[in-house]
C-alpha positions in Angstrom: 115.8 122.3 101.2 117.6 125.0 99.3 118.0 124.4 95.5 121.8 124.0 95.9 121.8 121.8 98.9 123.4 118.4 98.5 121.6 115.6 100.3 123.6 113.8 103.1 124.1 110.2 102.3 125.6 106.9 103.4 128.2 105.7 100.9 129.7 102.3 100.5 132.9 102.2 98.4 134.1 99.3 96.3 137.6 97.9 96.9 139.0 99.7 93.9 138.1 102.9 92.2 134.4 103.1 91.5 133.3 102.9 87.8 129.6 102.4 88.5 127.1 103.6 91.1 123.8 102.7 92.6 121.8 105.5 94.2 119.2 103.9 96.4 116.3 105.9 98.0 114.6 104.8 101.2 110.9 105.0 102.0 108.8 107.3 104.3 110.1 107.6 107.8 113.3 105.7 107.2 116.8 107.0 106.3 119.8 106.2 104.2 120.9 103.4 106.6 117.7 101.5 105.8 119.0 99.6 102.8 122.7 99.7 103.7 122.6 96.1 105.0 121.4 94.6 101.7 124.6 95.3 99.9 126.5 92.2 100.9 123.4 90.1 100.1 123.1 91.3 96.5 125.7 88.8 95.4 127.4 91.2 92.9 130.5 89.9 91.2 133.7 90.9 92.9 135.0 92.6 89.8 132.2 95.1 89.7 133.5 98.3 91.2 130.1 99.8 92.4 129.7 102.7 94.8 126.4 102.6 96.7 124.9 105.9 97.7 122.0 105.9 100.2 120.7 109.5 100.6 118.8 110.7 103.6 115.5 112.4 102.9 114.8 115.7 104.6 112.5 115.9 107.6 109.1 117.4 106.9 105.5 117.3 108.2 103.4 114.6 106.5 99.7 115.3 106.1 98.7 111.7 106.0 100.4 111.2 109.4 98.6 114.1 111.1 101.4 116.5 110.3 104.0 114.5 112.1 107.6 115.5 111.1 109.6 112.6 109.7 112.0 111.9 106.9 110.1 112.1 103.7 110.7 112.8 100.0 107.4 114.6 99.6 104.1 115.1 101.4 101.3 112.6 101.1 98.0 114.3 101.1 95.7 111.3 101.3 95.4 107.6 101.1 94.9 107.5 97.3 98.7 107.2 96.6 98.2 107.3 92.9 96.9 110.8 92.9 97.1 112.7 96.2 100.7 113.4 96.6 102.7 116.7 96.6 103.9 116.7 93.0 106.1 119.8 93.5 107.7 118.3 96.5 108.3 115.0 94.7 110.0 116.9 91.8 112.1 118.9 94.2 113.4 115.7 95.7 114.0 114.3 92.3 116.1 117.4 91.5 118.0 116.9 94.8 118.8 113.3 94.0 119.7 114.4 90.5 122.5 116.5 92.0 123.9 113.3 93.4 123.8 111.8 89.9 125.7 114.8 88.7 128.2 114.4 91.5 128.8 110.7 90.5 129.5 111.9 86.9 131.9 114.5 88.2 133.6 111.7 90.2 134.2 109.8 87.0 131.2 107.4 86.9 129.5 107.7 83.5 125.7 108.3 83.6 125.3 105.0 81.6 126.8 103.2 84.6 124.4 104.6 87.2 121.4 102.7 88.5 118.6 104.5 90.4 116.8 102.4 92.9 114.0 103.4 95.3 111.6 101.8 97.8 108.0 103.1 98.3 108.2 106.9 98.3 111.8 106.6 97.1 110.6 104.6 94.2 108.1 107.3 93.2 111.0 109.8 93.2 113.1 107.3 91.2 110.5 107.1 88.4 110.4 110.9 88.1 114.2 111.2 88.2 115.3 108.3 86.0 112.7 108.7 83.2 113.3 112.4 82.9 117.1 112.4 83.2 118.7 113.9 80.0 121.5 111.4 79.8 121.3 107.7 79.4 121.3 105.8 82.7 121.9 102.1 83.3 118.5 101.3 84.8 115.8 101.8 87.4 114.8 99.5 90.3 111.3 100.4 91.6 110.4 98.6 94.8 107.0 98.4 96.5 106.1 101.7 94.8 103.8 103.6 92.4 104.3 105.9 89.4 103.0 109.1 91.1 103.8 111.5 88.2 102.9 109.2 85.3 100.5 111.7 83.8 102.7 114.8 84.1 106.4 113.6 83.8 108.6 115.2 81.1 110.0 111.9 79.7 113.6 112.0 78.4 114.4 110.6 74.9 117.7 109.4 76.2 115.9 107.0 78.6 112.9 106.2 76.5 113.8 102.5 76.6 115.5 102.4 80.0 115.6 99.0 81.6 113.3 98.9 84.6 112.8 96.3 87.3 109.6 96.5 89.3 109.3 94.4 92.5 106.3 94.3 94.8 105.0 92.3 97.8 101.9 90.3 97.1 100.6 91.1 100.6 101.5 94.8 100.8 98.9 96.6 103.0 100.4 100.1 102.5 101.1 100.3 98.8 98.7 97.9 97.1 100.3 95.6 94.5 97.7 96.9 92.0 99.7 100.1 92.0 102.9 98.4 91.1 101.2 96.4 88.4 99.5 99.5 87.0 102.9 101.2 86.7 104.3 98.1 84.9 101.4 98.0 82.4 101.7 101.7 81.7 105.4 101.5 81.1 105.1 98.5 78.8 102.5 100.4 76.8 105.0 103.3 76.5 107.6 100.9 75.2 109.9 100.5 78.2 111.4 97.1 78.7 110.0 96.8 82.2 110.1 93.6 84.2 107.7 92.8 87.0 108.3 90.4 89.9 106.2 89.7 93.0 107.2 88.2 96.3 105.3 86.7 99.3 106.0 89.7 101.6 104.1 92.8 102.9 105.7 96.3 102.6 109.3 95.2 102.5 111.8 93.0 100.7 112.9 89.4 101.3 116.2 87.6 100.6 115.1 86.2 97.3 114.1 89.6 96.1 117.4 91.1 97.2 119.3 88.4 95.2 117.1 89.0 92.2 117.8 92.7 92.4 121.5 92.0 92.6 121.4 89.7 89.5 119.5 92.4 87.6 121.9 95.2 88.6 124.9 93.0 87.7 123.5 92.3 84.3 123.0 96.1 83.7 126.5 96.9 84.8 128.4 94.0 83.2 131.3 94.9 81.0 130.3 95.1 77.3 
């Protein structure tokens, strides 16, 4: 991906002019359509004019999957997800998604009304992007994921107390819940007002989780 490329994305517009945005990143092997169906089930208030942006990750070989080419935000080098990932690739994807944040700002949505959300690989990118972004954001939703760059991220003072919602399946066989809990503990120790919620699912989301996410996003984007 060239440094100036803009990621292709699925976009869902509100009825009126958007004054808030949620940029939601899918997981490994999926695409921007993966979480598109959750929008009606979030239960957001009708008066919230939120644009949803679901980017498509580029296709690349993934070492963990025998080099098979698939949509991925970065390469996974081994099963130890907490350490063996392609940090440079992850940061390149965070920069690419950052260009979508900039585009939202250019379209009239303040950074303070932009929520970053991500599932699995997308959540790892979300951590890197949101916690290093130089302008204050509205919040971060981290789903069934891990904080891959926790020891090397250049954290932003503007988002040093960013609200973070961490959700994880209690029976996740792909990204162990321990990784989600470890991220939560680390963030709380750093002073972030992180919240942690678990659900009786594997590597996915259920309806109650979607509703909880919707309530959390609505609270972050509610008029002052």
